[in-house]
N, C-alpha and C positions, 0 to 999 in steps of 0.2 A: 537736511543731514543731522543737526544737533538733535531734533526730536527723536529720530531712531537711535542716538546714542544714549540718550535718557532713557529708553525703554528697552535698553539690551537685557535686563534681569527678566523682563515678562516673556515668558516661553510659552503659556498655557492658552493666552488669548490668541484667537485665529488658528490654534493648531487643531486640526480635526482628528488627530491621532491620540489626544488625551482620553484618558479614561478614568473612571471613578475608582479610587483606591479602594482594596478589598479590606484594610484594616486601617484604624486610626493613624493618619498621617500629616502631623504638623509640617513636615517638610514641603509639602505640595504649595504652602502658602507664599505668595509673591508680593513684593511691594514695589512702588515706584514713588518717585519725587513729587511731593507736594508743591504745586505750582503757585500757592498763595499761602506760605507759611506763616505770614504776618497777620492774616486775617483769621479769625475765630469763627468757625461755622461747624455745623452739624453735617456728618454724613450718616444716613439710616439704611440699612439693610433688613429686609424682612424675609425670613425663610419658612414658608408655610408647609414644607414637607420634611422636616427634621425628623430622623429617627435614631433611636440608640436601643439598646438591649438592658433590660434589668439584670443586674449582676447576680441576682439570686435565682430567678425563675428562667431567665433566658428568654422571656416574653418581649415582643417589641413595645416601645414606647413611642408616641408621636407628638410632636410639638411645632408650633409656630416659634421660631427665634427671631428676637428683634436685636439688633446690634446697631447701637447709635454711637459715634466718636466724634470727637473734634480733633483733627489731625495735625500733628507736629511736622516734623520733616518728610515723613513718609505717609504713605496711603496704601491700603491693601487692595488690590486686583481683584475684582468681582469675581472672575471664573475661577481664580484659585482658591477663593473664599467658598464658593460654591462646591466644588470638589473636595475642599476640607470638611466642610459642615457634613457631607454625605459619606465622609470617611468613617463617621461615628456608627453607622448603620450596623455594624458588627461588633461593636465596642459596649461592654458591659459596664455601665457606672450609673450610679444614682443620678438623679435630674440635676441635684444641686452641684454635683462634681462635673457634670458635662457643662455647665454654665460656667464655673469657675476656670476649668480647663481652657474653654474657648477664649474666656477673657484673658488669662495670661498668656496663651500662645500670642495673641493679638498684640498684646502689649511688648511682648518680646519682639515681635516683627517689625512694629512700626513706631513704638515708645508714643502712644498718641497723648495730646495733652489731658483728654478726658475721654473715657468709655464706659459704656454700661451695657450688659448682657442681659436679656430676660427672656426667659423660656415658659410658654404657656402651653403645659401638657395636656392631652385630653385625658379625661378621666379613666383610670382603670381600678376596679374594685370599689367603685362609687365614689372616688375621691380625684380630685385633680390637684396638681402641684406646679406652682408658677414661681422659680427660684428667680432671683434678681440679684445682680452683683454689679459693682462698679468702681471706679479707679480714678482718681484725678492727681496729677503729677505732684509729688510733695514738693513744698515751699513754693507753689504758685495759687492762684486764685482758684485753680480748678480742683485743688484739694479740699477747700471749704465747698465748692460746689458738689463734689461727691458726696461729702458727708450730709449736705442739705437734702440732696435727692434721697440718699438712703434713708435718713431719718423721717423724711416725710413721705416715702415710697407708698404708693398705692393707698393713700388715705382716701382717695375717691376712686375707686376701682371703674374703669370704663366698661363699657359693653363688650363681651368676649364673643366673637364670631365663630371661633373655631371648635365650638364644642356643642 
């Protein structure tokens, strides 16, 4: 019974009537309690079917989005995250904006100890854009981790399979 009470705010998981929002929808995000808040561990999501629109041309942009975070007291529920990410499909924003918006929405939702969001967009017009942003809670060891990850980011690019 206690487990059911802890999950009372999770409404999308198992709900067969949920649908992809037609517009950008941060309200669809849901969180649940982290059962291991004293452990530092990473949770990583990969979304290989992210789409958004160019704010100038209206043409679609495609990317694989990587979200890694160290949870604090709350964690994001995966189905709500999927629906949230898919809600960008009709939103016109530059790649860099999309990644920062995603990161800030997730920070607001769950106040993670650390989070990073990396978009690997497929080329359009002969160039690809791979924006990366991160955040570590101020005044904690994670603030220094964020700076270190950002200042050393992509010094040794890995093989990219989505292009």
